[in-house]
C-alpha positions in Angstrom: -10.5 -19.1 -33.3 -7.5 -20.2 -33.2 -4.6 -18.4 -32.7 -1.3 -17.9 -32.9 1.8 -16.0 -30.4 3.6 -14.9 -33.0 -0.2 -13.5 -34.6 -0.8 -11.6 -31.8 3.2 -9.8 -31.6 2.3 -9.1 -34.6 -0.3 -7.3 -33.6 1.5 -5.4 -30.9 3.5 -4.8 -33.2 1.5 -3.0 -36.0 0.0 -1.3 -33.0 3.3 0.7 -31.9 4.0 2.1 -35.4 1.1 2.8 -35.7 -1.1 5.4 -35.0 -0.8 7.9 -32.3 2.3 6.3 -31.2 4.9 5.8 -34.8 7.2 3.9 -32.1 10.4 2.6 -34.6 11.6 -1.3 -33.6 15.5 -1.7 -32.2 17.8 -2.9 -34.2 18.4 -5.7 -32.6 15.4 -7.5 -30.9 16.9 -8.4 -27.2 18.3 -5.0 -26.8 19.0 -0.7 -27.4 22.9 -1.5 -27.4 23.0 -1.3 -30.8 20.6 1.4 -31.6 22.2 5.2 -32.2 21.8 7.6 -29.3 19.7 10.0 -31.8 17.5 7.0 -32.9 16.9 5.8 -29.4 13.5 8.6 -28.8 10.3 6.1 -29.5 12.3 3.2 -30.7 10.6 -0.3 -29.1 11.3 -3.8 -29.3 9.1 -7.0 -28.1 9.8 -9.8 -26.7 7.9 -13.0 -26.1 7.9 -15.1 -22.9 5.7 -18.3 -22.8 3.3 -18.6 -19.7 2.9 -21.3 -16.8 -0.4 -21.6 -17.9 -1.8 -24.1 -20.8 -5.1 -25.9 -20.9 -5.2 -29.1 -23.3 -8.7 -28.3 -25.6 -10.3 -31.2 -28.0 -9.4 -31.0 -31.5 -5.5 -30.4 -31.0 -5.8 -27.1 -29.3 -4.8 -25.8 -26.0 -6.3 -22.3 -24.4 -2.1 -20.4 -23.4 -1.8 -17.6 -21.5 1.7 -16.2 -22.5 3.6 -13.0 -21.6 4.4 -10.4 -24.3 6.6 -7.7 -23.1 6.7 -4.1 -24.7 9.9 -2.6 -24.3 10.3 1.7 -24.8 13.2 4.2 -25.0 12.3 7.9 -24.3 15.6 10.0 -24.5 15.4 12.2 -20.6 18.1 14.5 -21.9 18.0 16.7 -17.9 14.6 15.9 -17.9 14.0 11.9 -16.4 11.4 13.3 -14.0 9.2 14.3 -17.7 10.9 10.7 -19.7 8.7 8.7 -16.5 5.3 11.2 -17.2 5.1 9.9 -20.8 5.8 6.8 -20.9 3.4 6.6 -18.1 1.4 8.1 -20.4 2.6 5.4 -23.0 2.1 2.2 -20.6 -1.8 3.1 -20.4 -2.4 3.9 -24.4 0.0 0.8 -25.3 -2.1 -1.0 -22.0 -5.9 -0.2 -23.7 -4.5 -0.2 -27.6 -3.7 -3.8 -27.1 -6.9 -4.7 -24.9 -9.1 -3.5 -27.0 -8.0 -5.2 -30.5 -8.0 -8.2 -28.8 -12.0 -7.6 -28.3 -12.8 -5.9 -31.0 -10.4 -6.9 -34.3 -11.5 -10.3 -33.8 -11.6 -11.9 -30.3 -9.6 -14.0 -30.8 -7.0 -13.3 -27.6 -7.6 -11.4 -23.7 -5.5 -9.6 -21.9 -5.6 -10.0 -18.3 -5.3 -8.5 -15.7 -2.5 -9.1 -13.8 -0.4 -6.8 -16.3 3.0 -5.4 -14.9 4.8 -2.6 -15.7 8.6 -0.9 -14.6 10.8 2.2 -15.9 14.2 2.6 -14.8 17.1 4.2 -16.9 20.4 2.5 -17.1 23.4 4.4 -15.2 25.0 6.3 -17.1 22.2 6.1 -19.8 20.6 9.2 -21.0 17.4 7.4 -21.6 14.8 6.2 -19.3 13.1 2.4 -20.5 9.3 1.1 -20.4 8.6 -2.8 -19.7 4.9 -3.7 -20.2 4.2 -6.9 -19.5 0.7 -8.2 -20.7 -0.7 -11.6 -20.4 -2.8 -12.7 -23.8 -5.1 -15.3 -23.6 -5.9 -17.2 -26.3 -7.2 -20.3 -27.8 -4.1 -21.7 -30.2 -4.0 -24.7 -32.4 -1.6 -27.4 -32.3 
């Protein structure tokens, strides 16, 4: 079945705001800078990046591999090690949720194996940020 990256992004967004994560979407789509510090814990944003791999198909379709970047902020106050542990668990859980969604809810996209993540804190920030990059493979209708 043909899919769009926007539809996949909406599905990933619904996973983030749903149970068990219950994250809150950031006020701005490209940074956490405008998010009040008191509301930063469990805040997320999603960014899409067009992938380098596109394979033409028949009947105006193409097979695409695009990246979906999920960013999650975790306030750490005085214990950055605990925040890193929580973000690492959330990274594994989010990855599993996206893989399962693509497979079980229509099978219209798949997550490729070359997922990447990093956890870091900006200098002077009271929160750490998880960046999870997930490559999604899907057939798109042109």
